[in-house]
C-alpha positions in Angstrom: -0.6 -37.0 -108.5 -1.8 -34.4 -106.3 0.4 -33.5 -103.1 -1.6 -33.9 -100.0 -0.8 -31.5 -96.9 0.0 -32.7 -94.2 -1.2 -30.2 -90.8 1.8 -28.8 -89.1 1.9 -29.2 -84.9 2.1 -25.8 -82.7 3.8 -26.8 -80.0 1.5 -25.0 -76.9 3.2 -22.0 -75.4 2.6 -21.4 -71.5 0.6 -18.3 -71.3 1.9 -15.3 -69.6 -1.5 -16.0 -66.3 0.2 -19.4 -65.6 4.2 -17.8 -65.5 2.5 -14.9 -63.3 1.0 -17.0 -60.9 4.7 -19.4 -60.8 6.4 -16.4 -59.9 3.7 -15.1 -57.6 4.1 -18.5 -55.4 7.3 -19.0 -55.9 8.4 -15.1 -54.5 6.0 -15.9 -51.9 7.9 -18.9 -50.9 11.0 -16.9 -51.0 9.2 -14.2 -48.7 8.4 -17.0 -46.5 12.5 -19.1 -46.2 13.1 -14.8 -45.3 11.0 -15.0 -42.1 11.9 -18.7 -41.1 15.5 -17.3 -40.8 14.7 -13.7 -39.4 12.5 -15.2 -36.7 15.5 -18.0 -36.1 17.6 -15.7 -35.8 19.7 -13.3 -33.1 18.1 -10.0 -34.6 14.2 -11.4 -33.3 14.8 -11.7 -29.9 15.0 -8.9 -26.9 18.7 -8.7 -25.9 18.4 -5.7 -23.4 15.6 -5.0 -20.6 16.4 -1.4 -19.1 14.0 0.0 -16.6 14.2 3.1 -15.8 12.5 5.5 -13.0 12.2 3.0 -10.3 13.4 3.2 -6.7 10.9 1.2 -4.3 10.6 -2.2 -6.9 13.0 -4.0 -7.2 14.2 -5.2 -10.2 14.1 -9.1 -10.1 10.2 -8.5 -8.8 9.9 -5.9 -12.5 11.2 -8.6 -14.6 9.0 -11.0 -12.9 5.9 -8.9 -13.1 6.3 -7.8 -16.8 7.0 -11.7 -18.5 9.9 -10.6 -20.8 13.0 -11.6 -20.7 16.4 -11.7 -22.7 16.2 -14.4 -25.4 12.5 -13.9 -26.3 10.3 -12.8 -29.2 11.0 -8.5 -29.8 8.3 -8.4 -32.2 5.9 -10.5 -30.1 6.4 -7.9 -26.7 2.8 -6.2 -26.5 3.9 -2.7 -25.0 0.2 -2.6 -23.4 0.2 -6.0 -22.0 3.4 -5.3 -20.4 2.4 -2.3 -19.1 -1.0 -3.2 -18.2 1.3 -6.0 -16.2 3.3 -3.5 -14.0 0.8 -1.4 -13.0 -0.5 -4.2 -10.6 2.0 -3.6 -8.5 1.0 -2.1 -5.6 4.1 -0.2 -6.4 3.4 1.8 -9.6 1.2 4.0 -10.5 2.5 4.6 -14.6 4.6 2.2 -17.0 5.4 3.0 -20.2 7.2 0.1 -22.6 9.0 1.5 -25.4 10.7 -0.6 -28.1 13.6 -0.1 -30.1 15.5 -2.3 -33.1 16.8 -4.4 -32.9 16.1 -6.3 -29.9 16.4 -3.3 -27.2 13.3 -2.9 -24.3 13.1 0.1 -22.5 10.3 0.3 -19.6 9.8 3.5 -17.5 8.4 3.8 -14.1 6.5 6.2 -12.4 6.0 4.4 -9.2 3.5 6.1 -5.8 5.2 8.5 -3.7 6.2 8.2 -0.2 4.4 9.8 2.2 4.7 8.8 5.5 7.3 5.9 6.7 6.8 3.9 9.3 9.2 1.0 11.6 8.4 -2.6 11.0 8.5 -5.5 13.6 12.4 -5.8 13.2 12.9 -2.1 13.9 13.7 -1.3 10.1 12.1 2.1 8.0 9.4 1.6 5.5 8.4 3.5 3.4 4.7 4.0 3.7 3.2 5.3 -0.5 0.6 7.5 -1.7 -1.3 3.6 -2.1 -0.5 1.9 1.0 2.2 -0.5 0.2 5.0 -0.9 2.6 9.1 -1.0 0.8 11.8 -1.5 2.3 14.0 2.0 2.4 17.3 0.5 1.5 19.2 4.5 1.7 21.6 5.1 4.5 21.5 8.0 7.0 18.1 8.9 5.0 16.1 12.4 6.1 12.9 11.7 7.7 10.5 14.2 6.2 8.0 12.6 5.9 5.7 11.9 8.9 6.4 8.7 11.1 3.3 5.7 11.6 3.0 4.2 14.6 0.6 2.0 16.1 -0.8 0.7 13.1 -2.4 -2.4 12.1 -1.5 -3.8 8.4 -4.7 -4.7 7.8 -6.3 -1.1 9.0 -9.0 0.7 6.0 -7.6 4.3 7.2 -4.4 4.0 7.2 -4.8 3.4 3.4 -7.7 6.1 3.4 -5.4 8.2 5.4 -1.9 7.3 3.4 -4.1 8.7 0.1 -5.3 12.2 2.2 -1.1 13.1 2.6 -0.7 11.9 -0.9 -3.7 15.1 -1.5 -1.5 17.9 -0.1 1.3 19.6 -1.2 4.8 18.4 1.6 5.4 22.6 2.4 1.4 21.7 4.6 2.9 18.5 5.8 6.8 19.4 6.9 6.1 20.2 10.2 4.1 16.5 11.3 6.3 14.5 12.6 3.8 11.9 14.2 0.7 9.5 12.9 -1.4 7.8 15.2 -4.3 6.5 15.1 -6.9 7.3 18.3 -10.6 6.6 17.2 -13.5 7.6 18.9 -17.3 6.5 18.5 -17.9 9.6 16.5 -14.9 9.7 14.5 -13.5 6.1 13.2 -11.2 7.8 11.5 -9.5 10.0 14.3 -5.9 10.3 14.6 -3.4 12.5 16.6 -0.8 14.4 15.5 2.1 15.0 16.4 4.3 18.0 15.5 7.8 18.6 15.3 7.4 22.1 16.4 6.4 21.0 19.9 1.9 20.8 19.0 -0.5 18.2 19.8 -3.4 18.0 17.1 -6.4 15.9 17.2 -8.3 15.6 13.9 -9.6 12.9 11.2 -8.4 11.5 8.3 -11.4 12.7 6.6 -11.2 15.9 8.0 -7.3 16.4 7.5 -7.1 17.8 4.1 -9.7 21.1 4.5 -8.3 21.6 8.0 -4.5 22.0 7.7 -4.2 25.3 5.9 -5.3 25.9 10.2 -2.4 23.8 11.7 -0.4 25.6 9.4 -2.0 29.3 10.4 -2.0 28.5 14.1 1.6 26.6 14.1 3.0 30.0 12.5 1.8 32.3 14.7 0.9 30.4 18.2 3.0 29.0 21.4 3.1 25.2 21.7 -0.5 23.5 22.7 -3.1 21.4 21.8 -5.3 22.5 18.1 -8.8 20.6 17.5 -10.1 20.3 14.1 -13.0 18.3 14.4 -16.2 19.7 13.9 -14.8 23.5 15.0 -11.6 24.6 15.4 -9.7 25.2 18.6 -6.3 25.5 20.4 -5.4 26.1 23.9 -1.7 26.6 24.8 0.3 24.2 27.0 0.2 25.2 30.8 4.1 26.4 31.6 5.7 23.2 33.8 5.8 24.2 37.2 9.5 24.6 37.8 9.2 26.7 34.8 7.1 29.3 36.6 9.2 29.0 40.4 12.2 29.8 38.1 10.5 33.0 36.5 9.1 34.3 39.7 12.8 33.8 41.9 14.2 35.8 38.4 11.6 38.5 39.4 12.1 38.7 42.9 
């Protein structure tokens, strides 16, 4: 009787392709788990915020304007967004954000320079920046080396233009100016009066100041105190000596 052969059943082995797919999925799950653990840990949080270079802007104001906070997501901080937000303040000219892992955010501030000073209604000294912003001066015994602005309205548009003009002039050319007062006319709505520490009185216009200031310094260095006009034409007239001074000179001669 012939023997019947029974076919052997072979077990299906998983293909290499399926094995690689499972491994890839497990790897993704592992990476996702690590990411969740990392972003929930203190390593991904802001632990320190440093502001450098600010003199006129308070730390609290900078912190509020930046939108940053201790404990916030370190990797969610957009440097460009923070810098743009800070430059919206009238005291801030430039801002640069540097992120240092783990958790340290350093912001370097460049403020607009002070070009003048002013006393507010309460008699508190304020620094006037080139942007036109007025900020309280917290230093005591400060040497006021900039001009004092007197009788200017806070909303006067020419006040901001004056600040811009002063910012464009080297300090050595304005160091002798002690006070600036508005003195508008129909012909020159931006006309101003300057008083110098060397006892000169100067009449000019904000729009002409940058171009005329060198003439001002030439007269101050070579002439006796007097009235200087720097408008469409320049002129200088010395002050007349007081009558008492003339009598003293005559008595001395006798």
